[in-house]
N, CA, C and O of each residue as an XYZ file, in Angstrom:
760
protein
N      29.057      7.573    -12.336
C      28.909      6.254    -11.831
C      30.228      5.527    -11.870
O      30.900      5.500    -12.901
N      30.606      4.931    -10.741
C      31.873      4.214    -10.611
C      31.870      2.909    -11.397
O      30.849      2.227    -11.489
N      33.059      2.564    -11.979
C      33.113      1.240    -12.641
C      32.912      0.113    -11.591
O      33.104      0.329    -10.394
N      32.527     -1.073    -12.063
C      32.240     -2.185    -11.195
C      33.463     -2.519    -10.339
O      33.323     -2.759     -9.140
N      34.628     -2.537    -10.918
C      35.844     -2.881    -10.183
C      36.099     -1.913     -9.009
O      36.517     -2.339     -7.933
N      35.856     -0.667     -9.214
C      36.083      0.385     -8.145
C      35.046      0.098     -7.047
O      35.357      0.180     -5.859
N      33.849     -0.229     -7.442
C      32.797     -0.501     -6.389
C      33.157     -1.701     -5.560
O      33.036     -1.692     -4.335
N      33.604     -2.740     -6.243
C      34.024     -3.979     -5.516
C      35.161     -3.636     -4.537
O      35.137     -4.092     -3.394
N      36.133     -2.858     -4.956
C      37.238     -2.534     -4.131
C      36.749     -1.740     -2.941
O      37.180     -2.030     -1.825
N      35.870     -0.749     -3.101
C      35.363      0.063     -2.063
C      34.574     -0.777     -1.005
O      34.707     -0.577      0.202
N      33.735     -1.742     -1.535
C      32.992     -2.605     -0.643
C      33.920     -3.515      0.136
O      33.736     -3.726      1.334
N      34.909     -4.049     -0.542
C      35.892     -4.954      0.082
C      36.640     -4.262      1.202
O      36.835     -4.814      2.285
N      37.068     -2.997      0.903
C      37.783     -2.261      1.945
C      36.855     -1.854      3.144
O      37.309     -1.809      4.288
N      35.577     -1.566      2.867
C      34.688     -1.287      3.981
C      34.482     -2.475      4.851
O      34.291     -2.324      6.058
N      34.512     -3.680      4.279
C      34.361     -4.888      4.998
C      35.665     -5.326      5.685
O      35.678     -6.317      6.415
N      36.758     -4.587      5.451
C      38.023     -4.877      6.036
C      38.683     -6.149      5.488
O      39.408     -6.834      6.209
N      38.437     -6.450      4.249
C      39.000     -7.640      3.655
C      40.225     -7.279      2.767
O      40.244     -6.218      2.143
N      41.212     -8.141      2.721
C      42.293     -7.956      1.735
C      41.916     -8.624      0.415
O      40.970     -9.410      0.360
N      42.639     -8.317     -0.619
C      42.428     -8.958     -1.919
C      42.596    -10.496     -1.786
O      41.850    -11.276     -2.377
N      43.604    -10.887     -0.987
C      43.904    -12.265     -0.790
C      42.679    -13.028     -0.080
O      42.344    -14.161     -0.424
N      42.088    -12.356      0.869
C      40.942    -12.959      1.577
C      39.739    -13.060      0.663
O      39.004    -14.048      0.672
N      39.550    -11.985     -0.144
C      38.444    -12.093     -1.105
C      38.629    -13.168     -2.084
O      37.686    -13.898     -2.387
N      39.835    -13.307     -2.612
C      40.133    -14.355     -3.586
C      39.937    -15.740     -2.996
O      39.355    -16.625     -3.623
N      40.448    -15.914     -1.745
C      40.303    -17.249     -1.115
C      38.791    -17.605     -0.840
O      38.322    -18.696     -1.163
N      38.097    -16.664     -0.254
C      36.724    -16.917      0.198
C      35.753    -17.032     -1.033
O      34.750    -17.745     -0.980
N      36.087    -16.316     -2.117
C      35.212    -16.364     -3.319
C      35.641    -17.444     -4.286
O      34.940    -17.726     -5.258
N      36.790    -18.051     -4.028
C      37.350    -19.063     -4.936
C      37.580    -18.516     -6.337
O      37.375    -19.187     -7.349
N      38.018    -17.260     -6.341
C      38.418    -16.611     -7.615
C      39.887    -16.265     -7.418
O      40.297    -15.861     -6.329
N      40.701    -16.429     -8.506
C      42.106    -16.190     -8.371
C      42.474    -14.813     -7.990
O      41.768    -13.870     -8.345
N      43.577    -14.643     -7.261
C      44.019    -13.346     -6.823
C      44.274    -12.400     -7.965
O      43.920    -11.222     -7.911
N      44.902    -12.934     -9.014
C      45.165    -12.124    -10.214
C      43.871    -11.610    -10.824
O      43.839    -10.468    -11.282
N      42.783    -12.416    -10.851
C      41.542    -11.990    -11.387
C      40.921    -10.855    -10.519
O      40.386     -9.883    -11.052
N      41.001    -10.993     -9.258
C      40.550     -9.947     -8.343
C      41.298     -8.674     -8.574
O      40.685     -7.608     -8.622
N      42.620     -8.737     -8.721
C      43.446     -7.567     -8.965
C      43.044     -6.884    -10.297
O      42.899     -5.663    -10.361
N      42.871     -7.690    -11.337
C      42.433     -7.080    -12.645
C      41.075     -6.455    -12.544
O      40.828     -5.389    -13.110
N      40.207     -7.094    -11.843
C      38.840     -6.478    -11.778
C      38.903     -5.191    -10.973
O      38.289     -4.204    -11.380
N      39.616     -5.150     -9.848
C      39.756     -3.939     -9.036
C      40.457     -2.797     -9.785
O      40.156     -1.622     -9.577
N      41.356     -3.157    -10.623
C      42.086     -2.158    -11.437
C      41.320     -1.766    -12.673
O      41.815     -0.987    -13.486
N      40.124     -2.287    -12.831
C      39.264     -2.039    -13.982
C      39.847     -2.451    -15.347
O      39.537     -1.895    -16.401
N      40.729     -3.487    -15.238
C      41.289     -4.067    -16.464
C      40.340     -5.095    -17.039
O      40.258     -5.251    -18.257
N      39.601     -5.818    -16.157
C      38.643     -6.821    -16.588
C      37.330     -6.453    -15.841
O      37.322     -5.838    -14.775
N      36.233     -6.880    -16.491
C      34.948     -6.703    -15.808
C      34.393     -8.117    -15.450
O      34.312     -8.963    -16.341
N      34.019     -8.391    -14.205
C      33.537     -9.681    -13.831
C      32.284    -10.076    -14.533
O      31.417     -9.228    -14.743
N      32.140    -11.299    -14.904
C      30.974    -11.782    -15.560
C      30.489    -13.100    -14.843
O      31.248    -13.773    -14.147
N      29.239    -13.399    -15.053
C      28.612    -14.647    -14.740
C      28.969    -15.182    -13.305
O      28.634    -14.593    -12.278
N      29.644    -16.293    -13.332
C      29.928    -17.004    -12.076
C      30.923    -16.224    -11.248
O      30.845    -16.266    -10.020
N      31.851    -15.517    -11.854
C      32.839    -14.759    -11.089
C      32.150    -13.598    -10.332
O      32.445    -13.325     -9.169
N      31.261    -12.959    -11.015
C      30.439    -11.883    -10.402
C      29.646    -12.436     -9.216
O      29.615    -11.846     -8.135
N      29.029    -13.546     -9.441
C      28.205    -14.159     -8.381
C      28.986    -14.544     -7.206
O      28.549    -14.298     -6.082
N      30.169    -15.161     -7.389
C      31.018    -15.576     -6.331
C      31.466    -14.398     -5.457
O      31.436    -14.433     -4.227
N      31.882    -13.350     -6.185
C      32.381    -12.101     -5.452
C      31.233    -11.461     -4.721
O      31.420    -11.050     -3.575
N      30.085    -11.349     -5.287
C      28.909    -10.726     -4.647
C      28.484    -11.547     -3.406
O      28.155    -10.989     -2.359
N      28.502    -12.874     -3.554
C      28.157    -13.730     -2.335
C      29.137    -13.533     -1.239
O      28.754    -13.438     -0.073
N      30.381    -13.470     -1.570
C      31.423    -13.311     -0.497
C      31.340    -11.919      0.128
O      31.560    -11.785      1.332
N      31.023    -10.858     -0.664
C      30.880     -9.552     -0.100
C      29.487     -9.303      0.470
O      29.228     -8.235      1.023
N      28.609    -10.256      0.344
C      27.252    -10.177      0.795
C      26.504     -8.942      0.244
O      25.939     -8.132      0.979
N      26.541     -8.858     -1.080
C      25.799     -7.821     -1.807
C      25.015     -8.395     -2.924
O      25.307     -9.515     -3.344
N      23.989     -7.678     -3.464
C      23.280     -8.137     -4.610
C      23.998     -7.690     -5.899
O      24.625     -6.631     -5.933
N      23.898     -8.490     -6.926
C      24.535     -8.127     -8.181
C      23.893     -6.868     -8.726
O      24.582     -6.016     -9.288
N      22.562     -6.732     -8.567
C      21.848     -5.508     -9.122
C      22.378     -4.275     -8.415
O      22.528     -3.233     -9.052
N      22.659     -4.350     -7.155
C      23.157     -3.169     -6.434
C      24.499     -2.773     -6.973
O      24.816     -1.589     -7.082
N      25.288     -3.764     -7.310
C      26.647     -3.506     -7.746
C      26.669     -2.887     -9.196
O      27.466     -2.000     -9.503
N      25.788     -3.388    -10.023
C      25.801     -2.935    -11.403
C      25.006     -1.617    -11.633
O      25.359     -0.787    -12.471
N      23.931     -1.480    -10.852
C      23.043     -0.290    -10.899
C      22.323     -0.085    -12.256
O      21.438      0.764    -12.360
N      22.694     -0.846    -13.270
C      22.009     -0.787    -14.554
C      21.633      0.611    -15.035
O      20.484      0.851    -15.405
N      22.567      1.509    -15.034
C      22.401      2.831    -15.566
C      21.746      3.808    -14.588
O      21.363      4.910    -14.981
N      21.622      3.437    -13.393
C      21.069      4.316    -12.355
C      22.077      5.452    -12.044
O      23.286      5.273    -12.191
N      21.564      6.601    -11.619
C      22.473      7.665    -11.236
C      21.995      8.289     -9.920
O      20.819      8.166     -9.575
N      22.868      8.940     -9.199
C      22.548      9.621     -7.972
C      21.820     10.947     -8.281
O      22.203     11.708     -9.169
N      20.784     11.171     -7.522
C      20.022     12.409     -7.775
C      19.444     12.829     -6.358
O      18.298     12.523     -6.032
N      20.258     13.515     -5.571
C      19.832     13.938     -4.240
C      18.668     14.919     -4.288
O      17.815     14.935     -3.401
N      18.645     15.723     -5.320
C      17.593     16.720     -5.428
C      16.251     15.999     -5.651
O      15.250     16.374     -5.039
N      16.213     14.975     -6.514
C      14.986     14.257     -6.744
C      14.542     13.537     -5.460
O      13.355     13.522     -5.133
N      15.498     12.943     -4.738
C      15.131     12.276     -3.454
C      14.529     13.265     -2.495
O      13.590     12.941     -1.767
N      15.074     14.504     -2.484
C      14.489     15.535     -1.640
C      13.066     15.807     -2.014
O      12.184     15.816     -1.156
N      12.819     16.035     -3.324
C      11.443     16.301     -3.780
C      10.553     15.142     -3.626
O       9.347     15.316     -3.452
N      11.103     13.903     -3.682
C      10.337     12.689     -3.434
C       9.785     12.683     -2.008
O       8.607     12.398     -1.790
N      10.655     13.004     -1.033
C      10.202     13.104      0.359
C       9.160     14.196      0.562
O       8.197     14.031      1.311
N       9.374     15.309     -0.117
C       8.415     16.442     -0.059
C       7.127     16.154     -0.674
O       6.123     16.778     -0.329
N       7.093     15.215     -1.595
C       5.837     14.881     -2.272
C       4.771     14.388     -1.337
O       3.589     14.356     -1.681
N       5.193     14.000     -0.141
C       4.249     13.607      0.882
C       3.324     14.792      1.285
O       2.187     14.596      1.713
N       3.849     15.999      1.132
C       3.064     17.156      1.473
C       1.820     17.355      0.596
O       0.962     18.190      0.882
N       1.749     16.563     -0.478
C       0.511     16.638     -1.304
C      -0.731     16.233     -0.485
O      -1.861     16.579     -0.827
N      -0.480     15.493      0.602
C      -1.602     15.076      1.468
C      -2.290     16.244      2.141
O      -3.416     16.109      2.620
N      -1.633     17.379      2.181
C      -2.237     18.619      2.730
C      -3.362     19.052      1.845
O      -4.388     19.474      2.377
N      -3.262     18.985      0.517
C      -4.237     19.439     -0.439
C      -5.187     18.411     -0.987
O      -6.337     18.720     -1.300
N      -4.692     17.129     -1.112
C      -5.480     16.072     -1.701
C      -5.595     14.942     -0.677
O      -4.567     14.500     -0.164
N      -6.763     14.467     -0.366
C      -6.839     13.296      0.480
C      -6.070     12.151     -0.141
O      -6.142     11.936     -1.351
N      -5.340     11.421      0.667
C      -4.381     10.337      0.264
C      -3.342     10.808     -0.796
O      -2.740      9.979     -1.479
N      -3.146     12.086     -0.923
C      -2.108     12.594     -1.818
C      -0.764     12.261     -1.336
O       0.178     12.201     -2.127
N      -0.616     12.032     -0.020
C       0.639     11.641      0.539
C       1.035     10.256      0.156
O       2.177      9.866      0.396
N       0.120      9.461     -0.448
C       0.431      8.177     -0.998
C       0.488      8.269     -2.527
O       1.428      7.780     -3.152
N      -0.527      8.900     -3.117
C      -0.619      8.909     -4.606
C       0.528      9.549     -5.348
O       1.062      8.967     -6.292
N       0.913     10.740     -4.932
C       2.032     11.385     -5.624
C       3.361     10.673     -5.445
O       4.075     10.492     -6.432
N       3.739     10.252     -4.222
C       4.942      9.493     -4.018
C       4.939      8.151     -4.899
O       5.948      7.755     -5.482
N       3.751      7.521     -4.933
C       3.589      6.275     -5.695
C       3.890      6.506     -7.178
O       4.619      5.731     -7.797
N       3.325      7.572     -7.740
C       3.542      7.848     -9.154
C       5.031      8.156     -9.393
O       5.631      7.640    -10.336
N       5.605      8.977     -8.554
C       7.045      9.328     -8.762
C       7.888      8.075     -8.592
O       8.823      7.869     -9.367
N       7.599      7.236     -7.618
C       8.377      6.009     -7.399
C       8.274      5.121     -8.565
O       9.297      4.637     -9.048
N       7.061      4.861     -9.073
C       6.915      3.927    -10.157
C       7.618      4.424    -11.412
O       8.111      3.581    -12.161
N       7.705      5.696    -11.702
C       8.321      6.199    -12.901
C       9.842      6.316    -12.807
O      10.520      6.302    -13.834
N      10.404      6.435    -11.561
C      11.811      6.722    -11.502
C      12.635      5.649    -10.694
O      13.856      5.767    -10.588
N      11.985      4.658    -10.159
C      12.729      3.693     -9.273
C      13.815      2.917     -9.979
O      14.740      2.437     -9.323
N      13.743      2.775    -11.285
C      14.774      2.080    -12.055
C      15.829      3.041    -12.606
O      16.723      2.625    -13.342
N      15.731      4.275    -12.264
C      16.701      5.257    -12.852
C      17.537      5.961    -11.786
O      18.581      6.516    -12.129
N      17.143      5.968    -10.526
C      17.799      6.648     -9.491
C      18.259      5.740     -8.367
O      17.469      4.971     -7.819
N      19.538      5.828     -8.024
C      20.075      5.007     -7.000
C      19.416      5.219     -5.651
O      19.262      6.349     -5.188
N      19.015      4.077     -5.008
C      18.453      4.224     -3.670
C      16.955      4.452     -3.625
O      16.338      4.292     -2.572
N      16.368      4.817     -4.735
C      14.974      5.128     -4.777
C      14.084      3.921     -4.559
O      13.003      4.049     -3.983
N      14.519      2.740     -5.012
C      13.746      1.520     -4.892
C      13.447      1.327     -3.379
O      12.286      1.210     -2.989
N      14.458      1.298     -2.571
C      14.330      1.080     -1.154
C      13.683      2.224     -0.422
O      12.784      2.017      0.393
N      14.129      3.421     -0.701
C      13.589      4.611     -0.025
C      12.113      4.761     -0.336
O      11.299      5.060      0.538
N      11.786      4.543     -1.613
C      10.400      4.682     -1.999
C       9.462      3.681     -1.355
O       8.369      4.006     -0.890
N       9.951      2.432     -1.351
C       9.094      1.369     -0.771
C       8.870      1.669      0.766
O       7.759      1.540      1.278
N       9.918      2.050      1.430
C       9.790      2.368      2.854
C       8.865      3.571      3.087
O       8.029      3.561      3.991
N       9.035      4.623      2.238
C       8.147      5.789      2.377
C       6.711      5.393      2.148
O       5.840      5.737      2.947
N       6.444      4.678      1.076
C       5.070      4.307      0.785
C       4.469      3.408      1.838
O       3.310      3.612      2.200
N       5.181      2.432      2.350
C       4.721      1.548      3.446
C       4.362      2.424      4.678
O       3.292      2.291      5.273
N       5.283      3.300      5.017
C       4.997      4.204      6.182
C       3.800      5.091      5.997
O       3.020      5.294      6.926
N       3.646      5.630      4.788
C       2.563      6.564      4.512
C       1.200      5.824      4.516
O       0.201      6.359      4.997
N       1.179      4.610      3.985
C      -0.028      3.772      4.029
C      -0.489      3.473      5.464
O      -1.661      3.635      5.806
N       0.470      3.032      6.290
C       0.114      2.758      7.688
C      -0.272      4.051      8.413
O      -1.271      4.101      9.130
N       0.517      5.067      8.217
C       0.246      6.343      8.880
C      -1.134      6.901      8.474
O      -1.881      7.380      9.327
N      -1.455      6.840      7.231
C      -2.759      7.308      6.741
C      -3.889      6.552      7.335
O      -4.873      7.141      7.782
N      -3.769      5.219      7.352
C      -4.792      4.376      7.930
C      -4.979      4.735      9.396
O      -6.112      4.890      9.850
N      -3.902      4.867     10.136
C      -4.042      5.212     11.555
C      -4.645      6.627     11.740
O      -5.476      6.832     12.626
N      -4.247      7.549     10.948
C      -4.716      8.900     11.135
C      -6.200      9.060     10.759
O      -6.881      9.932     11.299
N      -6.716      8.200      9.813
C      -8.105      8.222      9.475
C      -8.980      7.339     10.408
O     -10.116      7.682     10.734
N      -8.412      6.218     10.810
C      -9.156      5.331     11.652
C      -9.309      5.773     13.096
O     -10.361      5.572     13.704
N      -8.298      6.353     13.627
C      -8.332      6.838     15.075
C      -9.513      7.784     15.299
O     -10.308      7.528     16.203
N      -9.669      8.851     14.534
C     -10.858      9.721     14.752
C     -12.179      8.971     14.557
O     -13.123      9.188     15.316
N     -12.258      8.093     13.553
C     -13.473      7.322     13.274
C     -13.801      6.459     14.487
O     -14.966      6.398     14.879
N     -12.847      5.803     15.086
C     -13.119      4.999     16.227
C     -13.538      5.781     17.421
O     -14.435      5.355     18.149
N     -12.909      6.941     17.662
C     -13.249      7.784     18.786
C     -14.643      8.349     18.600
O     -15.445      8.303     19.532
N     -14.965      8.886     17.413
C     -16.314      9.466     17.182
C     -17.338      8.350     17.212
O     -18.408      8.528     17.793
N     -17.050      7.192     16.601
C     -17.937      6.053     16.572
C     -18.273      5.537     17.969
O     -19.419      5.204     18.270
N     -17.238      5.481     18.816
C     -17.493      5.011     20.167
C     -18.414      5.979     20.941
O     -19.221      5.542     21.762
N     -18.295      7.225     20.689
C     -19.123      8.195     21.348
C     -20.504      8.176     20.747
O     -21.486      8.388     21.459
N     -20.607      7.934     19.489
C     -21.934      7.875     18.795
C     -22.800      6.787     19.375
O     -24.001      6.949     19.592
N     -22.119      5.629     19.627
C     -22.864      4.488     20.192
C     -22.863      4.443     21.745
O     -23.155      3.417     22.360
N     -22.524      5.599     22.339
C     -22.467      5.821     23.769
C     -21.614      4.808     24.490
O     -21.876      4.482     25.648
N     -20.606      4.311     23.828
C     -19.675      3.409     24.508
C     -18.539      4.157     25.194
O     -17.971      3.701     26.187
N     -18.233      5.299     24.643
C     -17.181      6.221     25.150
C     -15.938      5.461     25.618
O     -15.557      5.520     26.787
N     -15.324      4.752     24.683
C     -14.087      4.075     24.983
C     -13.002      5.080     25.323
O     -12.155      4.858     26.188
N     -13.062      6.189     24.609
C     -12.079      7.284     24.863
C     -12.875      8.558     24.979
O     -13.270      9.112     23.954
N     -13.140      9.070     26.213
C     -14.030     10.254     26.284
C     -13.364     11.550     25.823
O     -12.635     12.209     26.564
N     -13.642     11.870     24.606
C     -13.085     13.106     24.033
C     -14.193     13.851     23.248
O     -15.153     13.253     22.763
N     -14.013     15.164     23.150
C     -14.931     15.901     22.323
C     -14.555     15.876     20.864
O     -13.419     15.534     20.534
N     -15.468     16.228     19.976
C     -15.182     16.226     18.536
C     -14.026     17.180     18.278
O     -13.166     16.869     17.454
N     -13.972     18.268     18.910
C     -12.906     19.243     18.754
C     -11.529     18.603     19.078
O     -10.542     18.803     18.369
N     -11.518     17.855     20.140
C     -10.273     17.155     20.526
C      -9.854     16.093     19.450
O      -8.668     15.885     19.194
N     -10.869     15.441     18.841
C     -10.570     14.493     17.819
C      -9.955     15.193     16.580
O      -9.025     14.666     15.969
N     -10.462     16.339     16.231
C      -9.965     17.096     15.131
C      -8.508     17.550     15.432
O      -7.638     17.500     14.563
N      -8.279     17.983     16.658
C      -6.914     18.395     17.026
C      -5.920     17.165     16.940
O      -4.790     17.295     16.470
N      -6.381     16.031     17.395
C      -5.568     14.819     17.332
C      -5.203     14.509     15.870
O      -4.052     14.183     15.578
N      -6.169     14.608     14.962
C      -5.948     14.308     13.585
C      -4.906     15.330     12.957
O      -4.006     14.964     12.202
N      -5.104     16.566     13.318
C      -4.131     17.545     12.796
C      -2.706     17.391     13.342
O      -1.722     17.601     12.634
N      -2.633     17.019     14.619
C      -1.331     16.771     15.241
C      -0.662     15.582     14.584
O       0.527     15.635     14.269
N      -1.388     14.539     14.378
C      -0.854     13.309     13.736
C      -0.375     13.667     12.285
O       0.694     13.235     11.855
N      -1.162     14.430     11.584
C      -0.800     14.840     10.258
C       0.417     15.751     10.252
O       1.301     15.606      9.408
N       0.465     16.670     11.169
C       1.580     17.614     11.246
C       2.914     16.864     11.535
O       3.957     17.190     10.968
N       2.844     15.851     12.436
C       4.032     15.054     12.724
C       4.528     14.411     11.450
O       5.731     14.438     11.194
N       3.651     13.830     10.631
C       4.016     13.186      9.388
C       4.662     14.163      8.480
O       5.675     13.816      7.873
N       4.166     15.364      8.329
C       4.717     16.301      7.388
C       6.048     16.881      7.877
O       6.914     17.220      7.071
N       6.201     16.988      9.161
C       7.515     17.436      9.692
C       8.545     16.379      9.422
O       9.677     16.701      9.062
N       8.181     15.105      9.588
C       9.154     14.008      9.281
C       9.546     14.061      7.820
O      10.717     13.864      7.494
N       8.586     14.326      6.919
C       8.934     14.376      5.503
C       9.878     15.496      5.172
O      10.744     15.349      4.309
N       9.723     16.617      5.849
C      10.658     17.757      5.613
C      12.017     17.460      6.169
O      13.005     17.822      5.530
N      12.143     16.846      7.280
C      13.394     16.432      7.910
C      14.102     15.429      6.984
O      15.291     15.590      6.706
N      13.402     14.415      6.510
C      13.997     13.432      5.666
C      14.432     14.031      4.291
O      15.452     13.630      3.731
N      13.657     14.969      3.778
C      13.972     15.611      2.542
C      15.266     16.412      2.640
O      16.117     16.328      1.755
N      15.415     17.175      3.696
C      16.639     17.892      3.952
C      17.863     17.061      4.144
O      18.953     17.410      3.691
N      17.669     15.904      4.853
C      18.772     14.962      5.094
C      19.210     14.342      3.754
O      20.402     14.216      3.474
N      18.236     13.967      2.950
C      18.590     13.307      1.651
C      19.247     14.313      0.717
O      20.126     13.948     -0.065
N      18.836     15.564      0.787
C      19.474     16.576     -0.073
C      20.922     16.706      0.226
O      21.718     16.976     -0.674
N      21.312     16.517      1.513
C      22.693     16.692      1.864
C      23.481     15.333      1.630
O      24.668     15.245      1.945
N      22.836     14.365      1.114
C      23.512     13.095      0.786
C      23.351     11.980      1.783
O      23.856     10.881      1.553
N      22.634     12.227      2.934
C      22.407     11.202      3.882
C      21.260     10.309      3.408
O      20.264     10.813      2.888
N      21.384      8.985      3.580
C      20.322      8.092      3.135
C      19.449      7.732      4.323
O      19.399      6.586      4.770
N      18.745      8.781      4.830
C      17.834      8.537      5.950
C      16.463      8.354      5.357
O      16.085      9.063      4.425
N      15.716      7.412      5.884
C      14.428      7.076      5.367
C      13.456      6.674      6.474
O      13.848      6.591      7.638
N      12.251      6.435      6.143
C      11.237      6.078      7.136
C      11.458      4.731      7.650
O      12.050      3.883      6.983
N      10.964      4.495      8.908
C      11.098      3.113      9.447
C      10.136      2.194      8.684
O       9.096      2.623      8.184
N      10.510      0.953      8.618
C       9.643     -0.041      7.927
C       8.760     -0.715      8.918
O       9.173     -1.666      9.582
N       7.501     -0.222      9.038
C       6.544     -0.678     10.055
C       5.934     -1.992      9.573
O       6.085     -3.025     10.225
N       5.263     -1.954      8.458
C       4.674     -3.153      7.875
C       5.031     -3.123      6.402
O       4.477     -2.331      5.640
N       5.974     -4.003      5.991
C       6.406     -3.968      4.618
C       5.438     -4.568      3.602
O       5.482     -5.765      3.319
N       4.565     -3.725      3.059
C       3.580     -4.166      2.089
C       4.118     -4.059      0.660
O       3.790     -4.880     -0.198
N       4.953     -3.032      0.411
C       5.535     -2.786     -0.849
C       7.034     -3.044     -0.735
O       7.657     -2.563      0.212
N       7.621     -3.769     -1.643
C       9.052     -4.098     -1.574
C       9.751     -3.587     -2.782
O      10.963     -3.762     -2.914
C-alpha cells in the first residue's frame, strides 16, 4: 500500500496539476505540499480535507484504512455469480455474503460489489418475471407475446447464459488488474 503522500502526488500528476497549483487552490502552503508528497509529513484534519476537495477525491479512498489489492479475490467474487446455476438466486446470495465480509478489506470491492449486486438483482428479476409474464398471458388467453412454453424456457436459459458469460469476462478482466464492472442500472445498494 502506497503512503498517503505518494498517492496524493500520483493523483495530482494524473490531474495535470503542479505542486504550486495544488497549494494555491487548496490554500495549503507549497512547503507543506512538498513535505506531504515526499512522505516527510502526513496530512491531518483540515489539510487533508482541503487537498482532497481540490483533487476531487474522498478522504476514505485516499487512506484506504488498511485495505489491500487482491485481484484474485475480485476474480472469484465475479465468478461467485455462477452459484446461480446450482442455487436459485445464488447469483445474489453468494456475492452478497462475500461482499459483506470483505468490502472493508479489499480495495475497490465496495464499488464493484455494489454494482454487481445491483445488476444481479435487476437481472434476476427480469429473468424470472419475463417467463412468468409470457406464460401468464397465454394462460389467460391474452397472448401478448405468442410463444410456446419451450420458447419461454429457451429465452430464460439464453438470458441466464448471457449473465454467466458476463461474469466470466469481468472475472478475467479483474484478474489482470482492469477495474471493469457491471453497469449500474438501478442503484439499490451503495
